[in-house]
C-alpha positions as CSV (number, residue, x, y, z in Angstrom):
1,X,-25.7,34.7,-19.3
2,X,-24.6,33.7,-16.2
3,X,-28.6,33.1,-15.2
4,X,-28.7,31.0,-18.0
5,X,-26.1,29.0,-17.3
6,X,-27.2,28.5,-13.7
7,X,-30.7,27.9,-15.0
8,X,-29.3,25.3,-17.3
9,X,-27.3,23.8,-14.5
10,X,-30.1,23.5,-12.2
11,X,-32.5,21.6,-15.1
12,X,-29.7,19.1,-15.6
13,X,-29.5,18.3,-12.1
14,X,-30.0,14.5,-11.2
15,X,-33.1,13.2,-10.6
16,X,-32.1,11.4,-7.7
17,X,-31.9,14.7,-5.6
18,X,-35.1,14.7,-3.3
19,X,-36.0,18.5,-4.9
20,X,-36.1,17.2,-8.4
21,X,-37.3,13.9,-7.7
22,X,-40.6,15.2,-5.7
23,X,-41.0,18.1,-7.8
24,X,-41.8,15.4,-10.7
25,X,-43.8,13.5,-8.6
26,X,-45.8,16.3,-8.0
27,X,-46.1,17.0,-11.5
28,X,-47.0,14.0,-12.7
29,X,-49.3,13.2,-9.6
30,X,-52.4,12.1,-11.6
31,X,-50.3,9.8,-13.7
32,X,-49.5,8.1,-10.6
33,X,-53.1,8.2,-9.2
34,X,-54.3,6.1,-12.1
35,X,-51.5,3.5,-11.7
36,X,-52.1,3.4,-8.0
37,X,-55.2,0.8,-8.2
38,X,-53.4,-1.5,-10.8
39,X,-50.3,-1.5,-8.3
40,X,-52.1,-2.4,-5.6
41,X,-54.2,-5.4,-7.1
42,X,-51.2,-6.6,-8.6
43,X,-49.4,-6.8,-5.4
44,X,-52.1,-8.3,-3.1
45,X,-53.3,-10.9,-5.6
46,X,-50.0,-11.4,-7.8
47,X,-46.7,-10.6,-6.1
48,X,-47.8,-11.2,-2.1
49,X,-49.5,-14.7,-3.5
50,X,-46.0,-15.7,-4.9
51,X,-43.8,-15.1,-2.0
52,X,-46.5,-16.6,0.3
53,X,-46.8,-19.8,-1.3
54,X,-43.1,-20.1,-1.4
55,X,-43.1,-21.4,2.2
56,X,-46.0,-23.6,1.4
57,X,-43.3,-25.8,-0.9
58,X,-41.7,-26.8,2.2
59,X,-44.8,-28.3,4.0
60,X,-47.3,-31.2,3.2
61,X,-50.7,-29.5,3.8
62,X,-54.1,-30.0,2.9
63,X,-54.9,-26.1,3.1
64,X,-56.8,-26.3,6.7
65,X,-55.1,-24.6,9.7
66,X,-51.5,-23.8,9.7
67,X,-49.0,-25.9,8.0
68,X,-46.8,-28.0,10.4
69,X,-45.9,-31.3,8.6
70,X,-42.4,-30.2,7.3
71,X,-40.8,-32.4,4.6
72,X,-38.0,-29.6,3.0
73,X,-37.5,-30.3,-0.6
74,X,-39.4,-33.6,-1.1
75,X,-42.2,-31.9,-2.9
76,X,-40.0,-30.2,-5.7
77,X,-38.2,-34.0,-5.8
78,X,-41.8,-36.1,-6.2
79,X,-42.8,-33.3,-8.9
80,X,-39.6,-33.9,-10.9
81,X,-40.5,-37.7,-10.6
82,X,-44.0,-37.7,-11.4
83,X,-45.3,-38.9,-14.4
84,X,-48.4,-37.3,-14.7
85,X,-46.5,-33.9,-14.1
86,X,-44.5,-35.0,-17.2
87,X,-47.6,-36.3,-18.9
88,X,-49.4,-33.0,-18.3
89,X,-46.5,-30.7,-19.4
90,X,-46.2,-32.9,-22.6
91,X,-49.8,-32.1,-23.7
92,X,-49.2,-28.4,-22.8
93,X,-46.4,-28.5,-25.1
94,X,-48.2,-30.7,-28.0
95,X,-50.8,-27.6,-27.6
96,X,-48.4,-25.1,-27.8
97,X,-46.4,-26.8,-30.5
98,X,-49.2,-27.1,-32.8
99,X,-51.7,-24.3,-31.7
100,X,-48.5,-21.5,-32.3
101,X,-47.3,-21.8,-35.6
102,X,-50.9,-22.5,-37.2
103,X,-52.4,-19.4,-34.9
104,X,-49.5,-17.1,-35.7
105,X,-49.8,-17.9,-40.0
106,X,-53.6,-17.4,-39.7
107,X,-53.2,-14.4,-38.1
108,X,-50.7,-12.8,-39.9
109,X,-52.7,-13.4,-43.3
110,X,-55.9,-12.2,-41.5
111,X,-53.8,-8.9,-40.8
112,X,-52.2,-8.4,-44.3
113,X,-55.6,-8.7,-45.7
114,X,-57.2,-6.6,-43.0
115,X,-54.4,-3.8,-43.3
116,X,-55.4,-3.1,-46.9
117,X,-57.2,0.0,-47.0
118,X,-59.2,-0.7,-50.3
119,X,-61.0,-3.2,-48.3
120,X,-64.3,-2.2,-47.5
121,X,-65.8,-2.8,-44.1
122,X,-62.2,-4.0,-42.9
123,X,-63.4,-2.5,-39.5
124,X,-66.3,-4.8,-39.5
125,X,-64.5,-7.7,-40.0
126,X,-61.6,-7.2,-37.5
127,X,-64.4,-6.8,-34.9
128,X,-65.7,-10.3,-36.2
129,X,-62.4,-11.8,-35.8
130,X,-61.5,-10.2,-32.7
131,X,-64.9,-11.0,-30.8
132,X,-64.2,-14.7,-29.9
133,X,-60.9,-13.3,-27.8
134,X,-63.1,-10.9,-25.5
135,X,-65.7,-13.3,-25.1
136,X,-66.0,-15.4,-21.5
137,X,-63.9,-18.5,-22.3
138,X,-66.1,-20.0,-19.6
139,X,-69.3,-19.2,-21.9
140,X,-67.4,-20.5,-25.3
141,X,-66.5,-23.5,-23.5
142,X,-69.9,-24.4,-21.9
143,X,-71.4,-23.5,-25.1
144,X,-69.0,-25.7,-27.3
145,X,-69.1,-28.7,-24.5
146,X,-73.1,-28.6,-25.3
147,X,-72.3,-28.3,-29.0
148,X,-70.0,-31.3,-29.2
149,X,-71.7,-33.7,-26.7
150,X,-75.0,-33.3,-28.2
151,X,-74.8,-32.7,-31.7
152,X,-71.2,-34.9,-31.9
153,X,-73.3,-37.1,-34.2
154,X,-74.3,-34.2,-36.6
155,X,-70.5,-33.0,-36.9
156,X,-69.3,-36.5,-37.1
157,X,-71.7,-37.8,-39.8
158,X,-70.4,-35.4,-42.8
159,X,-66.9,-36.6,-41.9
160,X,-67.4,-40.1,-42.0
161,X,-69.4,-39.5,-45.3
162,X,-66.3,-37.9,-46.6
163,X,-64.2,-40.5,-45.7
164,X,-62.3,-38.7,-43.3
165,X,-63.0,-41.0,-40.2
166,X,-63.9,-44.6,-40.1
167,X,-67.1,-44.0,-37.6
168,X,-68.6,-41.3,-35.4
169,X,-66.1,-39.8,-32.7
170,X,-67.0,-38.3,-29.3
171,X,-65.0,-35.6,-29.4
172,X,-64.7,-34.9,-25.8
173,X,-64.8,-38.5,-24.8
174,X,-62.1,-40.1,-27.1
175,X,-58.7,-40.1,-25.3
176,X,-57.3,-39.8,-28.8
177,X,-59.2,-36.9,-30.3
178,X,-60.0,-34.6,-27.0
179,X,-56.7,-32.7,-27.1
180,X,-57.0,-31.9,-31.0
181,X,-60.3,-30.6,-30.2
182,X,-59.0,-28.3,-27.7
183,X,-56.3,-27.2,-29.8
184,X,-58.7,-26.4,-32.6
185,X,-60.8,-24.3,-30.3
186,X,-57.7,-22.5,-28.7
187,X,-56.8,-21.3,-32.0
188,X,-60.0,-19.9,-32.9
189,X,-60.5,-18.6,-29.5
190,X,-57.3,-16.7,-29.3
191,X,-56.9,-16.0,-32.7
192,X,-57.9,-12.1,-32.4
193,X,-55.2,-11.2,-30.1
194,X,-52.3,-12.1,-32.4
195,X,-54.1,-10.6,-35.4
196,X,-54.2,-7.2,-33.7
197,X,-50.6,-7.5,-32.9
198,X,-49.6,-8.1,-36.4
199,X,-51.8,-5.3,-37.4
200,X,-50.0,-3.0,-35.2
201,X,-46.7,-4.1,-36.3
202,X,-47.7,-3.9,-40.1
203,X,-49.1,-0.3,-39.5
204,X,-46.0,1.0,-38.0
205,X,-43.9,-0.2,-41.0
206,X,-43.1,3.4,-43.1
207,X,-44.9,3.4,-46.5
208,X,-42.2,4.7,-47.8
209,X,-40.5,1.5,-48.0
210,X,-43.2,-0.1,-50.3
211,X,-43.3,2.6,-52.3
212,X,-39.8,2.2,-53.0
213,X,-40.0,-1.3,-53.5
214,X,-42.6,-0.8,-56.2
215,X,-40.4,1.6,-58.0
216,X,-37.4,-1.0,-57.9
217,X,-40.0,-3.2,-59.5
218,X,-40.6,-5.7,-56.4
219,X,-44.0,-7.7,-56.8
220,X,-46.3,-8.4,-53.7
221,X,-44.1,-11.6,-52.9
222,X,-40.7,-9.8,-53.0
223,X,-42.5,-7.0,-51.0
224,X,-43.7,-9.0,-48.4
225,X,-40.0,-10.8,-48.1
226,X,-38.0,-7.7,-48.3
227,X,-40.1,-5.2,-46.4
228,X,-42.8,-6.7,-44.6
229,X,-40.8,-9.8,-42.7
230,X,-38.2,-7.2,-41.8
231,X,-40.2,-4.8,-40.4
232,X,-42.2,-7.2,-38.3
233,X,-39.0,-9.2,-37.1
234,X,-38.6,-7.3,-33.6
235,X,-42.7,-7.2,-32.7
236,X,-42.7,-11.0,-34.5
237,X,-40.2,-12.2,-31.6
238,X,-42.4,-10.7,-29.0
239,X,-45.6,-11.9,-30.5
240,X,-43.9,-15.7,-30.6
241,X,-42.8,-15.8,-27.2
242,X,-46.1,-14.2,-25.7
243,X,-47.8,-17.1,-27.8
244,X,-45.6,-19.7,-26.7
245,X,-45.8,-18.7,-22.9
246,X,-49.5,-18.2,-22.9
247,X,-50.0,-21.5,-24.6
248,X,-47.9,-23.4,-22.3
249,X,-50.3,-21.8,-19.4
250,X,-53.7,-22.6,-20.8
251,X,-55.9,-23.7,-18.2
252,X,-59.5,-22.1,-18.2
253,X,-60.6,-23.5,-22.0
254,X,-59.2,-27.0,-20.7
255,X,-61.2,-26.6,-17.3
256,X,-64.2,-25.8,-18.8
257,X,-64.5,-28.2,-21.7
258,X,-63.0,-31.6,-20.1
259,X,-61.9,-30.9,-16.6
260,X,-58.3,-32.8,-18.0
261,X,-60.1,-35.8,-19.1
262,X,-60.9,-38.3,-20.1
263,X,-58.3,-40.5,-18.6
264,X,-55.9,-37.5,-18.3
265,X,-55.6,-37.3,-21.6
266,X,-56.2,-33.7,-22.0
267,X,-54.6,-32.7,-18.5
268,X,-52.1,-30.0,-18.9
269,X,-49.7,-28.2,-16.4
270,X,-52.2,-25.6,-14.9
271,X,-55.1,-28.3,-14.5
272,X,-52.6,-30.7,-12.7
273,X,-51.7,-28.0,-10.3
274,X,-55.1,-27.2,-10.0
275,X,-56.2,-30.6,-9.1
276,X,-53.3,-31.0,-6.4
277,X,-54.1,-27.9,-4.9
278,X,-57.7,-28.6,-4.4
279,X,-58.3,-32.5,-4.9
280,X,-62.0,-33.6,-6.1
281,X,-62.6,-34.8,-9.4
282,X,-59.3,-35.3,-11.4
283,X,-59.6,-36.0,-15.2
284,X,-61.6,-39.3,-15.3
285,X,-63.2,-38.6,-12.2
286,X,-60.5,-40.2,-9.7
287,X,-60.5,-38.2,-6.4
288,X,-57.7,-36.9,-4.7
289,X,-56.6,-35.1,-1.4
290,X,-55.6,-31.8,-1.9
291,X,-52.2,-31.0,-1.2
292,X,-51.4,-27.1,-1.4
293,X,-47.6,-27.7,-0.7
294,X,-47.1,-30.2,-3.3
295,X,-49.1,-28.0,-6.1
296,X,-47.0,-25.0,-4.8
297,X,-43.7,-26.8,-5.7
298,X,-45.2,-28.0,-9.0
299,X,-46.1,-24.5,-9.7
300,X,-43.1,-23.0,-8.7
301,X,-40.9,-25.9,-10.7
302,X,-43.4,-24.8,-13.7
303,X,-42.7,-20.9,-13.2
304,X,-38.7,-21.8,-13.6
305,X,-39.6,-23.3,-16.9
306,X,-41.5,-20.3,-17.9
307,X,-38.8,-18.1,-16.5
308,X,-36.1,-20.1,-18.6
309,X,-38.4,-19.1,-21.9
310,X,-38.4,-15.5,-20.7
311,X,-35.2,-15.1,-20.6
312,X,-34.9,-16.6,-24.1
313,X,-37.1,-13.9,-25.4
314,X,-34.9,-11.2,-23.9
315,X,-31.8,-12.8,-25.5
316,X,-33.7,-13.1,-28.8
317,X,-34.9,-9.5,-28.9
318,X,-31.5,-8.0,-27.8
319,X,-29.9,-10.3,-30.4
320,X,-32.2,-8.6,-33.3
321,X,-32.1,-5.2,-31.8
322,X,-28.1,-5.7,-31.8
323,X,-28.2,-7.1,-35.6
324,X,-30.1,-4.2,-36.9
325,X,-28.1,-1.5,-35.3
326,X,-24.9,-3.2,-36.8
327,X,-26.8,-3.1,-40.1
328,X,-27.7,0.5,-39.9
């Protein structure tokens, strides 16, 4: 009995003790070995640049040589007062506000259909809908740019005949239409991610809940309202916030399709930061001198906005979990 108590005491020892900690590290050494490349690459290409660029926000610097023109917090003040920054943020917000609800409704609808075990070829359909999400955005953008530029009349003429538009539209050259084209492409391109997330959430709902609802006489609509929606509530909040943050950070699709043009009509925050950092052609073709310090300040300011949204996500998830725990 004494030996058993001693063994139990040793097993209950705090993991912070050196012997126990190193023993667990040795036992899980292959896990740490597999994680090491990810940690190293993330530290080198994500964490280090964040801290390194923090110092650049205090300088006016074109990226050549060492920064020497110290301006303090002027870059942040200029970003807050720059109408082009807020215009680009407005475009990113419109992209997000339109894309997220439309895409999530479509993704949930597809997930509900594909989650049906009686559906033949569901695996094939899942692959088809997920294919755009794993296709290179650069390839998608180049192909669609060629199609919309060279075959715009082919697309516009049927719309004219149907009375939906009065005259043919240059989809990527019309400031009034370009952002909506990018939104439509964005919905199609990233739909697969949210569909897979919803599928995972649906498959985590116990089947017994649906069987109990059927026994109680609940139809499909009632099952969706009283079983599916509560079962997806926690994961749904995470999906919504991931979609919001991801949409606000849209860059590659806009950069390949329009570069922020025409006339800054599709400029979003990340393309704005890119143009400020590297100069060159901006939107409509106006040249700009690179200012890495100003771009770093704009990036940090935008990151602060995203950080607030992230804290909102954490608060919402904790709120839902506390309500769920109280209901139980």
